[in-house]
TIVEX-653484 format. One line per 4 residues: number of its first residue (from 1); for each residue x, y, z of N, C-alpha, C. Coordinates in steps of 0.1 Angstrom, whole numbers. Example, Ala and Ser with C-alpha at 12.3 -4.5 7.8 and 13.67 -1.06 7.14 Angstrom:
2
1) 132 -57 78 123 -45 78 132 -33 78; 128 -22 71 137 -11 71 129 0 79 .
END
This chain:
172
1) 1752 1622 975 1755 1636 972 1755 1638 957; 1760 1626 950 1762 1628 934 1759 1615 929; 1757 1614 915 1755 1601 907 1768 1592 910; 1766 1578 909 1775 1570 912 1778 1562 900 .
5) 1791 1560 895 1795 1552 884 1802 1539 890; 1797 1528 886 1802 1515 891 1810 1507 880; 1822 1502 882 1828 1493 873 1827 1478 877; 1822 1476 889 1821 1461 893 1808 1461 901 .
9) 1803 1449 903 1790 1446 909 1791 1447 925; 1783 1455 930 1781 1457 945 1773 1445 951; 1778 1438 959 1772 1426 965 1767 1431 979; 1754 1429 980 1746 1431 994 1742 1419 1000 .
13) 1745 1418 1014 1742 1407 1021 1736 1410 1035; 1728 1420 1034 1722 1426 1047 1709 1433 1044; 1702 1438 1055 1691 1446 1052 1695 1460 1049; 1690 1467 1040 1695 1480 1035 1685 1487 1028 .
17) 1684 1501 1030 1677 1510 1021 1686 1519 1015; 1684 1519 1001 1692 1529 993 1682 1541 988; 1684 1552 992 1677 1564 990 1685 1571 978; 1680 1569 965 1687 1575 955 1686 1592 955 .
21) 1676 1597 961 1676 1611 964 1678 1619 951; 1671 1616 940 1674 1622 927 1686 1619 920; 1694 1609 923 1707 1606 918 1705 1592 910; 1715 1589 902 1716 1578 895 1728 1569 898 .
25) 1725 1555 896 1736 1546 898 1738 1540 883; 1750 1539 879 1752 1534 867 1764 1525 867; 1761 1512 862 1773 1503 862 1776 1501 847; 1789 1502 843 1794 1499 831 1803 1486 831 .
29) 1799 1476 822 1805 1465 819 1803 1455 831; 1793 1458 840 1791 1449 851 1776 1451 855; 1771 1441 864 1758 1443 871 1761 1453 882; 1748 1460 883 1750 1471 894 1749 1465 908 .
33) 1740 1456 910 1738 1451 923 1734 1436 923; 1740 1429 934 1736 1415 936 1732 1413 950; 1720 1411 953 1714 1410 966 1715 1396 969; 1724 1391 978 1726 1376 981 1716 1373 993 .
37) 1714 1382 1002 1704 1380 1012 1701 1393 1019; 1691 1392 1027 1685 1405 1033 1675 1411 1026; 1669 1421 1031 1659 1430 1024 1664 1443 1020; 1663 1445 1007 1669 1458 1002 1656 1465 995 .
41) 1655 1478 1000 1646 1487 994 1652 1498 987; 1649 1501 976 1655 1513 968 1644 1522 966; 1647 1535 971 1637 1546 972 1643 1558 967; 1635 1568 967 1638 1581 963 1639 1582 947 .
45) 1637 1593 941 1636 1594 928 1651 1592 921; 1651 1583 911 1665 1581 905 1664 1568 896; 1676 1565 891 1678 1553 881 1690 1545 885; 1687 1532 883 1698 1523 884 1699 1516 870 .
49) 1710 1516 863 1712 1511 851 1725 1503 849; 1726 1495 839 1739 1487 836 1739 1488 821; 1752 1491 815 1753 1491 801 1769 1488 798; 1773 1489 786 1786 1489 782 1788 1476 774 .
53) 1798 1477 764 1800 1465 755 1804 1453 762; 1811 1455 774 1816 1443 781 1805 1436 789; 1793 1441 791 1782 1436 799 1776 1423 792; 1776 1412 799 1771 1399 792 1756 1401 791 .
57) 1751 1397 779 1736 1399 777 1728 1389 787; 1734 1379 794 1728 1371 802 1729 1375 817; 1735 1388 819 1736 1394 832 1723 1402 835; 1722 1409 845 1711 1417 849 1715 1430 855 .
61) 1707 1441 856 1710 1453 864 1711 1449 879; 1701 1442 882 1700 1437 897 1697 1422 896; 1705 1414 905 1702 1401 906 1697 1398 920; 1687 1391 923 1681 1389 937 1683 1375 939 .
65) 1690 1370 949 1692 1355 953 1704 1350 947; 1709 1340 952 1721 1334 947 1719 1321 939; 1709 1313 939 1707 1303 929 1716 1291 934; 1722 1291 945 1732 1281 948 1727 1274 961 .
69) 1733 1262 964 1728 1254 976 1730 1262 989; 1738 1271 989 1741 1278 1002 1735 1293 1002; 1725 1295 993 1718 1307 992 1708 1310 1005; 1705 1322 1006 1697 1326 1017 1685 1334 1011 .
73) 1675 1337 1021 1664 1346 1017 1669 1360 1013; 1662 1365 1003 1665 1379 997 1653 1385 992; 1651 1398 994 1640 1405 990 1645 1418 984; 1638 1423 972 1641 1435 967 1628 1443 965 .
77) 1628 1455 969 1616 1463 966 1620 1476 959; 1616 1478 947 1618 1490 938 1606 1500 941; 1609 1511 947 1598 1520 950 1593 1528 938; 1583 1535 941 1575 1541 929 1583 1551 921 .
81) 1593 1559 926 1601 1567 918 1614 1563 914; 1615 1550 914 1628 1545 909 1626 1537 896; 1636 1539 888 1636 1532 874 1649 1523 873; 1647 1510 870 1658 1501 866 1658 1500 851 .
85) 1670 1502 845 1668 1502 831 1683 1497 825; 1682 1492 813 1693 1486 805 1689 1486 790; 1700 1486 782 1699 1483 767 1708 1470 763; 1713 1464 774 1721 1453 772 1718 1438 777 .
89) 1709 1439 788 1708 1426 796 1694 1425 801; 1692 1415 810 1680 1415 819 1680 1427 827; 1666 1431 832 1665 1442 841 1668 1436 856; 1659 1427 860 1660 1421 873 1659 1406 872 .
93) 1668 1398 877 1668 1385 878 1665 1379 893; 1657 1368 894 1654 1364 907 1657 1349 907; 1666 1344 915 1670 1329 915 1669 1325 930; 1659 1315 930 1658 1308 944 1670 1300 947 .
97) 1669 1294 959 1679 1285 964 1679 1273 958; 1690 1266 953 1691 1253 947 1689 1243 958; 1679 1236 959 1675 1226 969 1679 1211 963; 1690 1207 965 1695 1194 961 1687 1183 967 .
101) 1681 1185 978 1674 1175 987 1659 1174 981; 1655 1184 972 1642 1181 964 1631 1188 973; 1633 1194 985 1623 1200 992 1624 1215 988; 1612 1219 983 1611 1233 979 1606 1242 991 .
105) 1614 1251 993 1609 1263 1004 1600 1272 997; 1592 1279 1005 1584 1288 1000 1590 1302 999; 1588 1308 986 1592 1322 983 1603 1327 991; 1615 1321 991 1627 1328 998 1633 1339 991 .
109) 1629 1340 978 1633 1351 970 1621 1359 966; 1622 1373 968 1610 1380 965 1614 1393 957; 1606 1397 948 1608 1411 941 1594 1418 941; 1595 1430 945 1583 1438 945 1586 1452 937 .
113) 1579 1454 927 1582 1465 918 1570 1475 920; 1572 1487 924 1562 1498 926 1566 1508 915; 1578 1508 910 1583 1518 900 1584 1513 886; 1595 1515 879 1596 1512 866 1609 1503 864 .
117) 1607 1492 855 1618 1483 850 1616 1484 836; 1626 1489 829 1626 1490 814 1639 1485 808; 1636 1476 798 1647 1470 790 1644 1471 776; 1655 1477 769 1654 1478 753 1661 1468 746 .
121) 1668 1459 753 1676 1447 747 1666 1436 745; 1673 1426 738 1664 1413 736 1663 1405 748; 1661 1410 761 1659 1402 774 1647 1407 779; 1642 1400 790 1632 1403 798 1635 1414 809 .
125) 1624 1421 813 1625 1432 822 1629 1425 835; 1621 1413 838 1622 1405 851 1621 1391 847; 1631 1384 852 1632 1369 849 1636 1360 859; 1631 1348 859 1637 1338 869 1645 1329 861 .
129) 1651 1319 868 1660 1309 860 1653 1297 855; 1639 1295 860 1632 1284 855 1637 1269 859; 1645 1269 868 1650 1256 873 1641 1250 883; 1634 1239 881 1625 1232 890 1632 1228 903 .
133) 1645 1227 904 1652 1224 917 1652 1235 926; 1651 1248 921 1652 1260 929 1641 1262 936; 1641 1268 949 1630 1271 956 1622 1283 950; 1610 1285 954 1600 1294 949 1605 1308 949 .
137) 1602 1315 939 1603 1331 940 1590 1336 939; 1590 1347 945 1577 1356 944 1579 1369 938; 1571 1372 928 1573 1384 920 1560 1392 921; 1560 1404 926 1548 1413 926 1549 1426 919 .
141) 1541 1428 909 1540 1441 902 1529 1450 908; 1532 1459 916 1521 1467 922 1514 1477 913; 1503 1481 917 1494 1490 909 1502 1503 908; 1504 1509 896 1511 1520 893 1526 1517 888 .
145) 1529 1505 889 1543 1500 883 1542 1500 868; 1554 1500 862 1555 1499 847 1567 1490 844; 1564 1479 839 1574 1469 835 1574 1466 821; 1585 1469 813 1585 1467 799 1598 1462 793 .
149) 1595 1454 783 1607 1450 774 1604 1452 760; 1611 1459 753 1608 1463 739 1609 1451 730; 1618 1442 732 1622 1432 722 1619 1417 728; 1614 1416 740 1610 1403 744 1599 1404 754 .
153) 1596 1392 760 1585 1393 771 1589 1401 782; 1580 1408 789 1582 1417 800 1587 1408 811; 1580 1398 814 1584 1389 825 1584 1374 821; 1594 1368 826 1598 1354 824 1598 1348 837 .
157) 1588 1342 841 1586 1335 854 1583 1321 852; 1591 1311 848 1588 1298 845 1589 1288 857; 1597 1293 868 1599 1283 878 1589 1283 889; 1592 1277 901 1583 1276 912 1581 1289 917 .
161) 1567 1292 921 1566 1305 929 1552 1310 924; 1552 1324 927 1540 1331 923 1543 1345 917; 1535 1349 908 1535 1361 901 1522 1369 901; 1524 1380 908 1511 1388 909 1513 1402 902 .
165) 1504 1405 893 1505 1417 885 1492 1426 886; 1495 1437 891 1485 1448 893 1488 1460 885; 1501 1460 881 1505 1474 873 1505 1470 859; 1511 1478 851 1513 1479 837 1525 1470 833 .
169) 1522 1459 824 1533 1452 819 1532 1450 804; 1543 1453 796 1542 1453 782 1555 1446 777; 1553 1438 768 1565 1431 761 1561 1430 747; 1570 1424 739 1568 1422 724 1556 1415 721 .
END
């Protein structure tokens, strides 16, 4: 019904569709969403952002996955009319499950972008953690998507997994 102002991270651990319906979600001094497991689709025209002097530069607007040994599968889809933006941190981070047994699972963490991810800080629009112990992540930038970072590489995907780019990606 109206814009949402957050002061703490909203943790999601189930399948969920968020219809922004022309509204915005703004987190101040906190990450907006942490998707620990489940499939989350963000749809409807609107913006999700994180800002504030207290927001750690190594945080993100949205984190997908736990990066721990007890993590679970998680998927985020950013629909075509949705914008994820920040001037302080990463846009979206994707962290696979930490597999201490050395067996890598296939793409238990997935990010699909059909809309816009825009970062004006010295961070990536989309980033993984690059830890070779973590299970694979799958990142897909669909045709029509726009992923940009003004002061760093748009996508940092150094770890296990796949990166498919069909949309517009622009970094420094």
